[in-house]
SEZAPA-996009 format. One record per residue (C-alpha): residue number from 1; y, x, z; chain. Coordinates in nm, 2 decimals, m for minus. Layout:
NODE   num       py       px       pz   cadena
NODE   NUM        Y        X        Z        A
...
This chain:
NODE   num       py       px       pz   cadena
NODE     1     7.19     9.34     7.41        A
NODE     2     7.54     9.49     7.37        A
NODE     3     7.69     9.28     7.65        A
NODE     4     7.41     9.40     7.89        A
NODE     5     7.47     9.77     7.79        A
NODE     6     7.85     9.72     7.84        A
NODE     7     7.79     9.56     8.18        A
NODE     8     7.56     9.85     8.28        A
NODE     9     7.81    10.10     8.17        A
NODE    10     8.09     9.94     8.37        A
NODE    11     7.86     9.92     8.68        A
NODE    12     7.77    10.29     8.65        A
NODE    13     8.14    10.38     8.60        A
NODE    14     8.25    10.18     8.91        A
NODE    15     7.97    10.33     9.12        A
NODE    16     8.07    10.69     9.02        A
NODE    17     8.44    10.62     9.10        A
NODE    18     8.36    10.47     9.44        A
NODE    19     8.14    10.77     9.52        A
NODE    20     8.44    11.01     9.48        A
NODE    21     8.62    10.91     9.80        A
NODE    22     8.85    11.14     9.99        A
NODE    23     8.69    11.31    10.29        A
NODE    24     8.87    11.17    10.60        A
NODE    25     8.84    11.52    10.77        A
NODE    26     9.01    11.70    10.48        A
NODE    27     9.31    11.90    10.60        A
NODE    28     9.53    12.00    10.31        A
NODE    29     9.74    12.24    10.52        A
NODE    30     9.43    12.43    10.63        A
NODE    31     9.29    12.43    10.28        A
NODE    32     9.61    12.58    10.14        A
NODE    33     9.62    12.84    10.42        A
NODE    34     9.26    12.94    10.34        A
NODE    35     9.32    12.95     9.96        A
NODE    36     9.10    12.65     9.89        A
NODE    37     9.15    12.42     9.59        A
NODE    38     9.25    12.05     9.60        A
NODE    39     8.89    11.96     9.70        A
NODE    40     8.89    12.21     9.99        A
NODE    41     8.66    12.45     9.81        A
NODE    42     8.71    12.82     9.78        A
NODE    43     8.55    13.05     9.52        A
NODE    44     8.37    13.37     9.62        A
NODE    45     8.25    13.65     9.40        A
NODE    46     7.91    13.83     9.46        A
NODE    47     7.86    14.16     9.30        A
NODE    48     7.53    14.34     9.31        A
NODE    49     7.52    14.69     9.15        A
NODE    50     7.19    14.84     9.04        A
NODE    51     7.15    15.21     9.09        A
NODE    52     7.06    15.40     8.77        A
NODE    53     7.01    15.76     8.67        A
NODE    54     7.29    15.99     8.77        A
NODE    55     7.34    16.32     8.58        A
NODE    56     7.66    16.42     8.77        A
NODE    57     7.62    16.77     8.91        A
NODE    58     7.98    16.83     9.00        A
NODE    59     7.98    16.78     9.38        A
NODE    60     8.36    16.77     9.41        A
NODE    61     8.38    16.50     9.14        A
NODE    62     8.11    16.29     9.30        A
NODE    63     8.27    16.33     9.65        A
NODE    64     8.61    16.22     9.51        A
NODE    65     8.44    15.91     9.35        A
NODE    66     8.28    15.81     9.68        A
NODE    67     8.60    15.87     9.87        A
NODE    68     8.79    15.64     9.63        A
NODE    69     8.51    15.38     9.66        A
NODE    70     8.51    15.38    10.04        A
NODE    71     8.89    15.37    10.04        A
NODE    72     8.89    15.07     9.82        A
NODE    73     8.63    14.89    10.03        A
NODE    74     8.84    14.96    10.35        A
NODE    75     9.15    14.82    10.17        A
NODE    76     8.97    14.50    10.06        A
NODE    77     8.83    14.46    10.41        A
NODE    78     9.17    14.50    10.57        A
NODE    79     9.30    14.23    10.32        A
NODE    80     9.02    14.00    10.41        A
NODE    81     8.88    14.01    10.06        A
NODE    82     8.55    14.19    10.15        A
NODE    83     8.30    14.02    10.37        A
NODE    84     7.98    14.23    10.32        A
NODE    85     7.92    14.57    10.18        A
NODE    86     7.59    14.75    10.13        A
NODE    87     7.36    14.93    10.06        A
NODE    88     7.12    14.64    10.10        A
NODE    89     6.79    14.83    10.07        A
NODE    90     6.55    14.87     9.79        A
């Protein structure tokens, strides 16, 4: 029984190694330019903020917060770091 399990293990190992072949269309220069990893993949971050109760009554403070928020979104958009911004609805 042990030789059969060993053979099965070797076959599965060989099959998994052969399945991990390099993509013939992979362009390492383009991947590096786009900030991708060695597999050509790039990470993205999705942030969803849920609105909660807001007790702020100081209009000047609230306006300054929104001004900073929109300024940061513009900066990230100009840098190519922001793809979509909301609100997305209820």
